[in-house]
N, C-alpha and C positions, 0 to 999 in steps of 0.2 A: 504494500500500500504506500502510495506516494505521500511524503510529508506535506502537511498543510502549508500553504505559502505565507510568507510575510505579505503585508498589505500596506501600501503607501497611497493615501488619498490626497492628491494635490488639488487645491481649489484656488483659482485666481479670483480677482475681485473686479467686476465690471469689465471683463474682457469681451471685445467684439467678436462676432462669428468669423470674420475674415482678417483678424489681426495677426494670425500666425501664418508662416510661410506654407505650412501643410494644408491650410484652408484657403490658399490663393492670395495671401497677403503680399503686398509689395515689399521689396527690399527698402531699407532705410538708407540715409546718407552714409551711415557707417557700415552698411552691409546687411547680412541676414539678421532679422529680428529675433528669430526663435530656433536656432539650429539644433539645440538639445531637445526641445519638445518635438521638433520635426523628426528627429531620430527615433523618438518613442513611437511616433506614428509609423515610420518606416519599418521598425522592428516589431510592430504589433498591429492593432486594428484602429481604424478611424471611423467614427459614426458621423454620417452627414445629416441625420435627422434626430439628433439628440437635443433635449430641451432641459431648461431649468424649471424647477417647480414654481417659480415666481419671477417677476421682472424686477424684483428688488431684494436686497440681500438677506435680512434676518428671516423673512418667511421661508425662503429657500432653505436656509440652514436648519430651521425646525423640521422640515420634511427630510432633509439629508440625514439628520441624526436619529429621527424616530421611525423612518421608513414608512411614514403615513402622510396623507394629505395634511398640510400644515394648518388648514382651517379648523381642525379639531381642537386646537389649543388657543386660548385667549391671547397669549403673547404674540402669536403669529398673525393676529388681526391688525397689528401695528404695521404700517408701511413706511419705513421700517421702525423697529425699536430705536428710540433716540436717547441721547445721554441724559435727557430730563427724567428718564425712568429710573435713574440710579436710586436705589433704596426701595423700589416698588416690590411688593410681595406677590404681585399678579403678573407683571410683564416680564416673563422669562420662562425657561423650560422647567416644569415641575420635577423635582428630584425623584418622584416615585415612578415616572414614566420610563419604561424600558428603552434603552438606546442601542445603537449599533456598537459603540465601545463597551457598554456594560454587558451586553450579551456575548460579545467576543471575549471579554475578560473572563466571564463565567465559563467560557468554553476553553480557557487556557492560554489566551493571548496576553502579552504585555501590551499596554495601551498608552498612547500619549497624544496630546494636541500641542503642536507648535504653530502659533499664529493667532488668527482672529477667532474669537468666540461669538460675541454678538447675540447671546441668548439669555440676557439678564445678568444682573450684578449680584455678587455676594452682599450680605450673608445668606440670601434666600436662594440664589442660583449660582452655578459655576461649573466649569468642566470637570473638576474632581468630585463634584457631587452628582455627576451624571455619567460616570463610567470610565473616565480617564485616570490612569494611575499618576500621570504627570501632566503638567501644563506649564508652558512658557509662552506668553503672548499678551494680547490686548483683549479687554472685555468689551470695548466700545465698537462702534461701527467703522470708525476711521480715526486715525491719529496723524500727527505730523511725523514725517519719516526721520527727523533728527531729534526733536525735543521729546517725542513720544507722548505728546499731550493731545487730549481729545478736543472736540469743538467747544467744550465748556472751559477749557484751559486746565483741566485736571491731568496730572501725569497718569498715564494709563499703560504701563508695562509691568507685567506680573510674572513672578516665578511661584507657581502654586497660587495662593491667595495673598502672598506678600508682595508689596510694591518692590520693584527691582529697578535700580538705576544702572544704565549701561550706555556708554558712548558708542555711537555708530549709526549707520544707515539701516533702517528697519528691515528692508528686504534681505540684506546681507546677514543681519543678525539671525533672522529666522532660518535662512539657509544653513548657516553655521551650526545653529542649535539642532537642526534636523540631522546633519552629519554627525554631530556629537552623540545624538541618540542612537543612530545606527551603529556607531563604534562601540557604544556601551552595551547594546543589545545583541551584538553579533555572536558572541560566544554562546548565549542561550539559544539563539536562532539556529546556529549550526548544530546544537545538541537536540533540537526537536521542539523547542518552545518558541513559537513564532511571535512576531510583533505586529501591531496595527498602529501606524503613525498617520495622524491627520496633519497635513502640512498646508495650512490655510493662509495664504499670503494676503496682504492688503493691496499689493500691486495688481493692476495699474490704477487703483482708486486714487482720486484726488487726496491731498494737494499734489500739484504737478512738480515733483522733485526727483531729480536724478541724484546719483552719488555726488555730483559736483555742485549741488544747489543748496548747500547748508545755509547760505546767505538768505535764502527765500523764507526760511522758517519764521523769522521775526515779522515779516510782512503778512503772513497768513495766520498768525497766532489767533487773531480774533475772528477769522472767517476761513475755515479750512476748505470751504467750497472753492476757494481760489478762483473767483469769477473773472478776475482781470488778468489771469496768467495762463501759462501753459501753451503748448502747440503740438502738432503731430510729431515733431522731432523729439521733444522731451518725453512725450507719451510712449513712443516706440522704444526709447532708451530705458524707460522704466520696465517695460516688458522684457527687454533684453537682460537687465540686471536679474530679474526673476529667472529667466531662462538659464543664465550662468549658474545661479544657485542650484537649479534642478540638475545641471551638469555635475556639480559637486556631489549631489545626492547619489547620482548614478555611479560616479567614481567610487564613492564609499561602498556601495553594494558590490561592485566588481572587486574592490580590494579585499573584501571578506568572502568572496565566492558566493554571494547571495543573489546576484542578479537573475539567474536562471529560474529560481522558484520564488520570485517576488512579483506580485501583481502591483503595478504602478498605474494609477488612474489619474488622468488630468482632465479638468473641466473648469467651468466658471459658474459663479453663483447666479448670474443673470447676464443679459445682453450688455452691449457696450454703452458708454456714456459719451461725453462731448467729442473727444478726439478719436474715437474708435472707428474701425472700418467694419461695417456689417454687410457689405455687398454679397449677394444681390438683394439683401433683405431691407425692409423699411422699418423705421422706428428704432427704439433703444430702451434703455433702463426706464422703468415705470410704464412701459407699453406692453400690451398683449399682442401687438403685431409681431411678426416673426423676429425682427431685430431686437426685441426686448427679451425674448425667451429661448430662441434657438442659439445654442452655444457649442463650442468645441467639446468633443467627447473622444478621448483617446485612452486606450488600454494597452499596456505592454506587459507581457508575461511569457517569456520564451518557452517555459515548460509546457504551456497549453495553447497559446494563441499563435496561429500562423502569421508570419511576418508579412508586412506590406499589404494587408487586406483592408477592405472597406465594407461597411454595412449601411443599409438604408433602413434598418429596424427603427421604429419609433419608440422612444424611451425618454424618461425624465429623471431628474436627480435622485429621487428616492429609489429608482430601479438600480442605480449604481450601488446604493447602500444595501438593498435586498440581495444583490448579487454577492457582495462581500460577506454578508451573513451566511449565505449559501456556501460559498467557497471555504469559509472558516469553520464549517461544520457546526454552527450555532443554530439555535431554534428560536423562533419568535415566541413571545409570551402570548398564550391563547386569549388572554383578556385584552390584548392590544393587537388584533390581527393586522397584518401588513396591507397597505395599499400598493407598496412597491412590488415589482415583479423581477425575479432574477433573470438576467440575460446571459447566464453562464452557457446555455446551449449556443448562443450566437458567438460568444468568444471562441468556443471550440470549433464552430462551423459557421464562418461569416455569411454563408449563403442561406442560413436558416432564418425564417421570418415567422412572426406570429402577430395576430391582430392585437393592437394596444391602444384603446381609446385614451386620450389625455385631456384632462379638464383643468381650467384655470378660472380664478375669480379675483378681481381687484376692487377694493373700495374706491381707489382713485379713478375718477371718471366712470364709475359704475361699469367697469369692464368685465366681460365674460368671454371665454373661448373654449372651443371643443375641437380637437383634431381626431378624425376618424378616417383612416386610409388616406386617400388623396385629398380629402375635403376638410375644410376648416370653417366653423361657424364662429363669428366674432361680433361682439357688441361693444361699442364705445359711446358713452353718453346715451343718447336716445337713438343712435343709428345702428342698424344691424347689417351684417355683410355675410356673404357666402363666397368662399374662394376655393378653386382647385389648385392646390399648392404645387402639384406636379407640373402643371402648365404655367403657373403664375405665382412664383415664389415671392414676388414683390407685392402681392395683394393689391393689385390695381384694377382688376376686372371683377366687379361685384356681380355674381351670378344669381343673387337672391330672386330677382324677378323672373329669370329664365328657368330656375329650378325651384318653384315654390313648394312642392311637396318635400323635397330634400331639406329645404330651409325649415319648414315646420317640424319635420322629424328630428333634425339636429337640435333645434331650439328646445323641443320637448325632452330630448335626451339629456341636454344640459340641465334643464329645470328639475328633472327627476333626480339627477345626481346631486344637485344643490339642496334638495330636500333632505339629503342624508347627512348634511353637515350643519353645524350651528350657524345662525345668521350673524352678520357683522353687527356688533353692538354699537350703540349710538356714540359711545365715548372713544371709539377706535380712531386713531389719528393717522393722517397722511402727512408726511414731512417732505416737502419739496424744497430742494436747495436753491432752485432758481426757476424762473419763468420766462415768458416771452419779453418781459421788460428788461431782462438781462442779456438775452441773445435771441435771434430769430428762431421761430419754430422749425424743427427738422422737416 
């Protein structure tokens, strides 16, 4: 019987669908933006129809860790949880909820989170209260890359639940900590006790700071949205810094002879923001158009995944997590049945396909969406649309009037699903960092 694999779950923040070379992204002024991530795709599988559970960060993270639709939890009704929730006893991940790390830990894995948590603040919530043996990272949704302060001005870098002061560029710090974890866990992994490492970067989330931009920190201290800064060049460099760190992680696996039987997954928590490239998709973060939810999905596992393969299987973030649970030999808690579906058969045979309806709901602009096969039902504000995404990935040709029966069927299917989850409470907040007064609409 083959030894269970180590698992590294890499999640970028606000990365666009076409920001990576392997998804058609352009080269930057300095050359390739993502050579190491591209190598993961070359040596594994790339999904072209992979989605995030939400078009904004913390709701996706609720689904990612619970393997269930995020709408089942009050904290995930926030779009997103913001730093004003610090001290709240309701806006976070309840500690009694079974999670991917807690179930893998119970099945014999060492577990750690390096990077962004964004699922509520201690003392009521926290990574080590929800299944991670170790935590090093930030609790908030975003921080300055040099001062490590949140939008409230609070220092937000922790080792466990203790505040940790460290000089350095945050993306590099996370990469180095991930390498250190692999180095420390290697002996046990070689001996048959695998590890699960969540490596959740903040890159390329604002503020727009590369390694060379420490001088910017003082200017953005009072507004991390950095509305008057950034450009495509600094944005691509931020992705490249993350990519370099992923290269360090892969070097560490190879050094310890662990690469062959380690599943490395790469994705993003939602679609791209201001400077991202989502081509050929329309929209971005906070939108349920494709640019807000379709994201890179890459898996590398030489022991099981054929190299250089591609899949058009429809799937979303919580399916990655359900797959990891499956691969790790862990079982879901029957009191919390999964909404996520394992795609392990696809990893082993990229030609394998199964029907996978995907549902979304957003408080922002009363959005709703349903993907079934080639078709997508979408509602934004009071307007409803029907698109054939195989023929029209940019969602420009509304077929609702031409296909009225399909439109009614998909609307009814979405409403039937919506009846199975709690309604959005009146006090749920939508936190928009900018609007059309700051920049033209996409």
